FIDRENGU-323380 format. One record per residue (C-alpha): residue in one letter; chain; x negated, y negated, z negated. Coordinates in steps of 0.5 Angstrom, whole numbers. Example, Ala and Ser with C-alpha at 12.3 -4.5 7.8 and 13.67 -1.06 7.14 Angstrom:
2
<r = a c = A east = -25 north = 9 up = -16>
<r = s c = A east = -27 north = 2 up = -14>
END
This chain:
352
<r = m c = A east = 29 north = 6 up = 71>
<r = s c = A east = 28 north = 13 up = 71>
<r = f c = A east = 25 north = 13 up = 64>
<r = s c = A east = 32 north = 9 up = 61>
<r = f c = A east = 36 north = 15 up = 65>
<r = i c = A east = 32 north = 21 up = 62>
<r = t c = A east = 32 north = 17 up = 55>
<r = l c = A east = 39 north = 17 up = 55>
<r = i c = A east = 40 north = 25 up = 56>
<r = l c = A east = 35 north = 26 up = 51>
<r = l c = A east = 38 north = 22 up = 46>
<r = t c = A east = 45 north = 26 up = 47>
<r = i c = A east = 41 north = 33 up = 46>
<r = s c = A east = 38 north = 30 up = 40>
<r = i c = A east = 45 north = 28 up = 37>
<r = n c = A east = 48 north = 34 up = 39>
<r = m c = A east = 43 north = 39 up = 36>
<r = a c = A east = 44 north = 35 up = 29>
<r = q c = A east = 51 north = 36 up = 30>
<r = l c = A east = 50 north = 43 up = 30>
<r = q c = A east = 45 north = 44 up = 24>
<r = q c = A east = 50 north = 39 up = 20>
<r = g c = A east = 57 north = 40 up = 22>
<r = g c = A east = 63 north = 37 up = 18>
<r = p c = A east = 68 north = 32 up = 19>
<r = d c = A east = 63 north = 26 up = 19>
<r = e c = A east = 59 north = 29 up = 24>
<r = k c = A east = 65 north = 30 up = 29>
<r = e c = A east = 67 north = 23 up = 28>
<r = k c = A east = 60 north = 21 up = 30>
<r = t c = A east = 60 north = 25 up = 36>
<r = t c = A east = 67 north = 22 up = 38>
<r = a c = A east = 64 north = 15 up = 37>
<r = l c = A east = 58 north = 17 up = 41>
<r = k c = A east = 62 north = 20 up = 47>
<r = d c = A east = 66 north = 14 up = 47>
<r = l c = A east = 60 north = 9 up = 47>
<r = l c = A east = 57 north = 13 up = 53>
<r = s c = A east = 64 north = 13 up = 57>
<r = r c = A east = 63 north = 5 up = 57>
<r = i c = A east = 56 north = 5 up = 60>
<r = d c = A east = 56 north = 4 up = 67>
<r = l c = A east = 50 north = 9 up = 70>
<r = d c = A east = 51 north = 5 up = 77>
<r = e c = A east = 49 north = -1 up = 74>
<r = l c = A east = 44 north = 1 up = 69>
<r = m c = A east = 40 north = 4 up = 75>
<r = k c = A east = 41 north = -2 up = 79>
<r = k c = A east = 38 north = -6 up = 73>
<r = d c = A east = 31 north = -10 up = 75>
<r = e c = A east = 31 north = -6 up = 82>
<r = p c = A east = 29 north = -11 up = 87>
<r = p c = A east = 34 north = -12 up = 93>
<r = l c = A east = 34 north = -7 up = 99>
<r = e c = A east = 31 north = -12 up = 104>
<r = f c = A east = 25 north = -10 up = 108>
<r = p c = A east = 22 north = -13 up = 114>
<r = d c = A east = 24 north = -11 up = 121>
<r = t c = A east = 17 north = -11 up = 124>
<r = l c = A east = 11 north = -7 up = 123>
<r = e c = A east = 7 north = -13 up = 122>
<r = g c = A east = 12 north = -15 up = 117>
<r = f c = A east = 10 north = -9 up = 113>
<r = e c = A east = 3 north = -11 up = 114>
<r = y c = A east = 2 north = -4 up = 118>
<r = a c = A east = -1 north = -2 up = 125>
<r = f c = A east = -3 north = 4 up = 129>
<r = n c = A east = -11 north = 4 up = 130>
<r = e c = A east = -14 north = 7 up = 137>
<r = k c = A east = -13 north = 14 up = 134>
<r = g c = A east = -6 north = 13 up = 133>
<r = q c = A east = -6 north = 13 up = 126>
<r = l c = A east = -2 north = 8 up = 122>
<r = r c = A east = -6 north = 4 up = 117>
<r = h c = A east = -5 north = -2 up = 113>
<r = i c = A east = -8 north = -8 up = 117>
<r = k c = A east = -12 north = -11 up = 111>
<r = t c = A east = -14 north = -5 up = 107>
<r = g c = A east = -14 north = 0 up = 113>
<r = e c = A east = -11 north = 5 up = 108>
<r = p c = A east = -6 north = 10 up = 110>
<r = f c = A east = 1 north = 9 up = 108>
<r = v c = A east = 3 north = 9 up = 101>
<r = f c = A east = 10 north = 11 up = 99>
<r = n c = A east = 9 north = 9 up = 91>
<r = y c = A east = 9 north = 2 up = 93>
<r = r c = A east = 12 north = 0 up = 87>
<r = e c = A east = 11 north = 4 up = 80>
<r = d c = A east = 18 north = 7 up = 77>
<r = l c = A east = 22 north = 5 up = 83>
<r = h c = A east = 23 north = 11 up = 87>
<r = r c = A east = 29 north = 9 up = 90>
<r = w c = A east = 27 north = 3 up = 92>
<r = n c = A east = 20 north = 6 up = 95>
<r = q c = A east = 25 north = 11 up = 99>
<r = k c = A east = 29 north = 6 up = 102>
<r = r c = A east = 22 north = 2 up = 104>
<r = y c = A east = 20 north = 8 up = 107>
<r = e c = A east = 26 north = 9 up = 111>
<r = a c = A east = 26 north = 2 up = 114>
<r = l c = A east = 19 north = 3 up = 116>
<r = g c = A east = 21 north = 10 up = 119>
<r = e c = A east = 26 north = 6 up = 123>
<r = i c = A east = 21 north = 1 up = 126>
<r = i c = A east = 16 north = 7 up = 128>
<r = t c = A east = 22 north = 11 up = 131>
<r = k c = A east = 23 north = 5 up = 136>
<r = y c = A east = 16 north = 4 up = 137>
<r = v c = A east = 15 north = 11 up = 139>
<r = y c = A east = 21 north = 11 up = 144>
<r = e c = A east = 17 north = 5 up = 147>
<r = l c = A east = 11 north = 9 up = 148>
<r = l c = A east = 14 north = 14 up = 151>
<r = e c = A east = 17 north = 9 up = 156>
<r = k c = A east = 11 north = 5 up = 157>
<r = e c = A east = 5 north = 10 up = 157>
<r = c c = A east = 9 north = 16 up = 159>
<r = h c = A east = 13 north = 13 up = 164>
<r = l c = A east = 20 north = 16 up = 161>
<r = k c = A east = 26 north = 13 up = 162>
<r = k c = A east = 31 north = 12 up = 156>
<r = v c = A east = 38 north = 14 up = 158>
<r = t c = A east = 44 north = 18 up = 155>
<r = l c = A east = 42 north = 25 up = 156>
<r = p c = A east = 38 north = 24 up = 162>
<r = e c = A east = 38 north = 28 up = 169>
<r = g c = A east = 33 north = 30 up = 174>
<r = y c = A east = 26 north = 29 up = 170>
<r = g c = A east = 20 north = 33 up = 170>
<r = v c = A east = 20 north = 33 up = 162>
<r = i c = A east = 26 north = 32 up = 158>
<r = v c = A east = 26 north = 30 up = 151>
<r = l c = A east = 32 north = 33 up = 147>
<r = n c = A east = 34 north = 29 up = 141>
<r = p c = A east = 38 north = 34 up = 137>
<r = n c = A east = 38 north = 31 up = 130>
<r = e c = A east = 42 north = 25 up = 133>
<r = n c = A east = 49 north = 28 up = 132>
<r = y c = A east = 54 north = 23 up = 129>
<r = i c = A east = 54 north = 15 up = 128>
<r = e c = A east = 56 north = 13 up = 121>
<r = v c = A east = 61 north = 7 up = 121>
<r = e c = A east = 64 north = 3 up = 115>
<r = k c = A east = 71 north = 5 up = 113>
<r = t c = A east = 77 north = 0 up = 115>
<r = k c = A east = 82 north = -1 up = 109>
<r = a c = A east = 87 north = 2 up = 113>
<r = q c = A east = 83 north = 9 up = 114>
<r = v c = A east = 81 north = 8 up = 106>
<r = q c = A east = 89 north = 7 up = 105>
<r = l c = A east = 91 north = 13 up = 110>
<r = s c = A east = 86 north = 18 up = 106>
<r = s c = A east = 89 north = 17 up = 100>
<r = d c = A east = 97 north = 16 up = 102>
<r = s c = A east = 97 north = 21 up = 107>
<r = s c = A east = 100 north = 27 up = 103>
<r = d c = A east = 107 north = 29 up = 103>
<r = e c = A east = 106 north = 33 up = 96>
<r = p c = A east = 110 north = 30 up = 90>
<r = a c = A east = 107 north = 24 up = 86>
<r = e c = A east = 105 north = 28 up = 80>
<r = k c = A east = 102 north = 34 up = 83>
<r = r c = A east = 98 north = 29 up = 88>
<r = e c = A east = 96 north = 25 up = 82>
<r = r c = A east = 93 north = 31 up = 79>
<r = k c = A east = 90 north = 33 up = 85>
<r = d c = A east = 87 north = 27 up = 87>
<r = k c = A east = 84 north = 26 up = 80>
<r = i c = A east = 80 north = 33 up = 81>
<r = q c = A east = 78 north = 31 up = 88>
<r = k c = A east = 75 north = 24 up = 85>
<r = e c = A east = 71 north = 28 up = 79>
<r = t c = A east = 68 north = 33 up = 84>
<r = k c = A east = 66 north = 27 up = 89>
<r = k c = A east = 63 north = 23 up = 83>
<r = r c = A east = 59 north = 29 up = 82>
<r = r c = A east = 57 north = 30 up = 89>
<r = d c = A east = 55 north = 23 up = 90>
<r = f c = A east = 51 north = 22 up = 84>
<r = y c = A east = 45 north = 24 up = 87>
<r = e c = A east = 46 north = 19 up = 93>
<r = k c = A east = 48 north = 13 up = 88>
<r = y c = A east = 41 north = 15 up = 84>
<r = r c = A east = 37 north = 15 up = 91>
<r = n c = A east = 41 north = 8 up = 94>
<r = p c = A east = 45 north = 5 up = 88>
<r = q c = A east = 46 north = -1 up = 92>
<r = k c = A east = 50 north = 3 up = 97>
<r = e c = A east = 58 north = 1 up = 96>
<r = k c = A east = 61 north = 1 up = 102>
<r = e c = A east = 65 north = 7 up = 104>
<r = t c = A east = 63 north = 10 up = 111>
<r = v c = A east = 66 north = 15 up = 116>
<r = q c = A east = 61 north = 20 up = 120>
<r = l c = A east = 64 north = 20 up = 127>
<r = y c = A east = 61 north = 26 up = 131>
<r = i c = A east = 58 north = 26 up = 138>
<r = r c = A east = 63 north = 30 up = 142>
<r = d c = A east = 60 north = 37 up = 144>
<r = n c = A east = 53 north = 35 up = 141>
<r = g c = A east = 56 north = 35 up = 133>
<r = s c = A east = 50 north = 39 up = 131>
<r = p c = A east = 43 north = 41 up = 134>
<r = e c = A east = 45 north = 48 up = 137>
<r = e c = A east = 51 north = 44 up = 140>
<r = h c = A east = 46 north = 39 up = 143>
<r = a c = A east = 41 north = 44 up = 146>
<r = i c = A east = 47 north = 48 up = 149>
<r = y c = A east = 50 north = 42 up = 152>
<r = v c = A east = 43 north = 40 up = 155>
<r = w c = A east = 42 north = 47 up = 158>
<r = d c = A east = 49 north = 47 up = 161>
<r = h c = A east = 49 north = 40 up = 164>
<r = f c = A east = 42 north = 39 up = 166>
<r = i c = A east = 37 north = 44 up = 165>
<r = a c = A east = 42 north = 50 up = 168>
<r = e c = A east = 43 north = 45 up = 174>
<r = s c = A east = 36 north = 43 up = 176>
<r = t c = A east = 32 north = 46 up = 182>
<r = a c = A east = 26 north = 47 up = 177>
<r = e c = A east = 24 north = 55 up = 178>
<r = n c = A east = 19 north = 55 up = 172>
<r = v c = A east = 22 north = 52 up = 165>
<r = f c = A east = 18 north = 51 up = 159>
<r = f c = A east = 20 north = 50 up = 152>
<r = v c = A east = 17 north = 47 up = 146>
<r = a c = A east = 21 north = 48 up = 140>
<r = h c = A east = 19 north = 45 up = 133>
<r = s c = A east = 21 north = 47 up = 126>
<r = y c = A east = 29 north = 47 up = 127>
<r = g c = A east = 28 north = 47 up = 134>
<r = g c = A east = 26 north = 54 up = 134>
<r = l c = A east = 33 north = 56 up = 131>
<r = a c = A east = 37 north = 52 up = 136>
<r = f c = A east = 33 north = 55 up = 142>
<r = v c = A east = 35 north = 62 up = 139>
<r = e c = A east = 42 north = 60 up = 139>
<r = l c = A east = 41 north = 58 up = 146>
<r = m c = A east = 39 north = 65 up = 148>
<r = i c = A east = 45 north = 68 up = 144>
<r = q c = A east = 50 north = 64 up = 148>
<r = r c = A east = 46 north = 64 up = 154>
<r = e c = A east = 42 north = 70 up = 155>
<r = a c = A east = 42 north = 72 up = 162>
<r = d c = A east = 41 north = 64 up = 164>
<r = v c = A east = 36 north = 63 up = 160>
<r = k c = A east = 32 north = 69 up = 162>
<r = n c = A east = 33 north = 68 up = 169>
<r = k c = A east = 30 north = 61 up = 169>
<r = v c = A east = 25 north = 60 up = 163>
<r = t c = A east = 18 north = 62 up = 164>
<r = a c = A east = 15 north = 61 up = 157>
<r = v c = A east = 17 north = 58 up = 150>
<r = a c = A east = 12 north = 55 up = 145>
<r = l c = A east = 15 north = 55 up = 138>
<r = t c = A east = 11 north = 51 up = 133>
<r = d c = A east = 12 north = 53 up = 126>
<r = s c = A east = 19 north = 55 up = 128>
<r = v c = A east = 24 north = 56 up = 122>
<r = h c = A east = 29 north = 61 up = 126>
<r = n c = A east = 31 north = 68 up = 124>
<r = v c = A east = 33 north = 73 up = 129>
<r = w c = A east = 36 north = 77 up = 123>
<r = h c = A east = 40 north = 72 up = 120>
<r = q c = A east = 42 north = 69 up = 127>
<r = e c = A east = 44 north = 76 up = 129>
<r = a c = A east = 40 north = 76 up = 136>
<r = g c = A east = 40 north = 83 up = 139>
<r = k c = A east = 35 north = 88 up = 141>
<r = t c = A east = 35 north = 85 up = 149>
<r = i c = A east = 33 north = 78 up = 146>
<r = r c = A east = 28 north = 80 up = 141>
<r = e c = A east = 25 north = 84 up = 147>
<r = w c = A east = 25 north = 78 up = 151>
<r = m c = A east = 22 north = 74 up = 146>
<r = r c = A east = 16 north = 79 up = 144>
<r = e c = A east = 14 north = 78 up = 152>
<r = n c = A east = 15 north = 71 up = 153>
<r = c c = A east = 15 north = 67 up = 146>
<r = c c = A east = 9 north = 65 up = 142>
<r = n c = A east = 10 north = 62 up = 135>
<r = w c = A east = 4 north = 57 up = 133>
<r = v c = A east = 5 north = 57 up = 125>
<r = s c = A east = 2 north = 53 up = 119>
<r = s c = A east = -4 north = 57 up = 117>
<r = s c = A east = -11 north = 55 up = 114>
<r = e c = A east = -14 north = 60 up = 119>
<r = p c = A east = -17 north = 57 up = 126>
<r = l c = A east = -13 north = 56 up = 132>
<r = d c = A east = -10 north = 62 up = 135>
<r = t c = A east = -12 north = 67 up = 130>
<r = s c = A east = -7 north = 72 up = 129>
<r = v c = A east = -2 north = 72 up = 124>
<r = e c = A east = 2 north = 78 up = 121>
<r = s c = A east = 10 north = 77 up = 121>
<r = m c = A east = 15 north = 82 up = 118>
<r = l c = A east = 20 north = 79 up = 124>
<r = p c = A east = 20 north = 83 up = 130>
<r = d c = A east = 21 north = 77 up = 135>
<r = c c = A east = 15 north = 74 up = 138>
<r = p c = A east = 7 north = 74 up = 136>
<r = r c = A east = 5 north = 69 up = 131>
<r = v c = A east = -2 north = 65 up = 131>
<r = s c = A east = -5 north = 60 up = 127>
<r = a c = A east = -4 north = 52 up = 129>
<r = g c = A east = -10 north = 51 up = 126>
<r = t c = A east = -7 north = 47 up = 120>
<r = e c = A east = -3 north = 48 up = 114>
<r = r c = A east = 1 north = 41 up = 115>
<r = h c = A east = 8 north = 43 up = 118>
<r = e c = A east = 9 north = 36 up = 122>
<r = l c = A east = 2 north = 37 up = 125>
<r = t c = A east = 3 north = 44 up = 128>
<r = s c = A east = 5 north = 42 up = 135>
<r = w c = A east = 0 north = 36 up = 136>
<r = k c = A east = -6 north = 41 up = 133>
<r = s c = A east = -4 north = 47 up = 138>
<r = f c = A east = -2 north = 43 up = 144>
<r = p c = A east = -9 north = 45 up = 148>
<r = s c = A east = -7 north = 53 up = 147>
<r = i c = A east = 0 north = 51 up = 148>
<r = f c = A east = -1 north = 49 up = 155>
<r = k c = A east = -6 north = 54 up = 157>
<r = f c = A east = 0 north = 59 up = 154>
<r = f c = A east = 4 north = 56 up = 159>
<r = s c = A east = -1 north = 56 up = 165>
<r = e c = A east = -2 north = 64 up = 164>
<r = a c = A east = 5 north = 65 up = 164>
<r = s c = A east = 6 north = 62 up = 170>
<r = e c = A east = 1 north = 65 up = 174>
<r = a c = A east = 3 north = 72 up = 171>
<r = k c = A east = 10 north = 71 up = 173>
<r = n c = A east = 8 north = 69 up = 180>
<r = s c = A east = 3 north = 75 up = 181>
<r = s c = A east = 7 north = 80 up = 177>
<r = v c = A east = 1 north = 81 up = 172>
<r = k c = A east = 1 north = 83 up = 165>
<r = l c = A east = 1 north = 77 up = 159>
<r = a c = A east = -6 north = 76 up = 156>
<r = p c = A east = -9 north = 81 up = 151>
<r = t c = A east = -8 north = 78 up = 145>
<r = r c = A east = 0 north = 77 up = 146>
<r = r c = A east = 0 north = 85 up = 149>
<r = s c = A east = -4 north = 87 up = 142>
<r = n c = A east = 1 north = 83 up = 138>
<r = r c = A east = 7 north = 87 up = 142>
<r = i c = A east = 4 north = 93 up = 141>
<r = k c = A east = 4 north = 92 up = 133>
<r = y c = A east = 11 north = 90 up = 133>
<r = e c = A east = 13 north = 96 up = 137>
<r = e c = A east = 10 north = 101 up = 132>
<r = l c = A east = 13 north = 97 up = 126>
END
């Protein structure tokens, strides 16, 4: 599939080069004929050719995968880890297969949280010792009705001629923008609209909403955060918006390979100072767990998570994170300074 597409591009380039070298009316006519030929080719249909239907099992067993006693996803028959390139030269089909399996695994993880961890899945739960935020679910995607499609195209009061020119430009822009999505999933032919969840339309909004409606109103005296990747950015935004409340209620924050940036997010000096005292970022690194890792950002100490894999930083650093929380809680209760490692990092930042 991708081979045919790439060949088409190379063919166009080769003929254009020949035109430049030879020139003349005949070559211009050939170029015009080529453009006419290319305009008749339906790239969407070309990309669909020979692609299997996007129909996949709805269970792990149907995919012939299962989790072993170590919690690792393995093929039932071969014992091998998940293979993305299940079918050669069908990247889009492999991607959709991967996404379908991911949906099943997500449901499986939710079931484990309920059965093994005794959590209860409800919308934005109150009153629990552990709250698992879901900052990535910000909207639902539904198919547009015919009325919505008609409304979006006929809602303008502009003159017909001007609207037609504007619509033509918008259609061309949308066609280019949607090209890669169609390449990834050429069988998606329905128009959809995203309905954003009220007051939770982004990870940052979600974090603030949960804070305002649940954490801030709880009776907990020691609140700890574990924020992975973009979750760290959402936490910094929470601090910017609710600085006094966060400082009063949060005892310590463990970041794991956080992508926050105190400069880009315009975190003030008082926030940066609080983060140096009460936060630690376990980052992906080849160094042993808890080894100090230098950083140019004056926010909080960075130490190695003991792995170079971004997605494993939380798992690998859990023992150190809970020790960090325990020490922070004891320090708060006894008014004792924090651990030497963190203190030494703080001194470096102050000198910088």
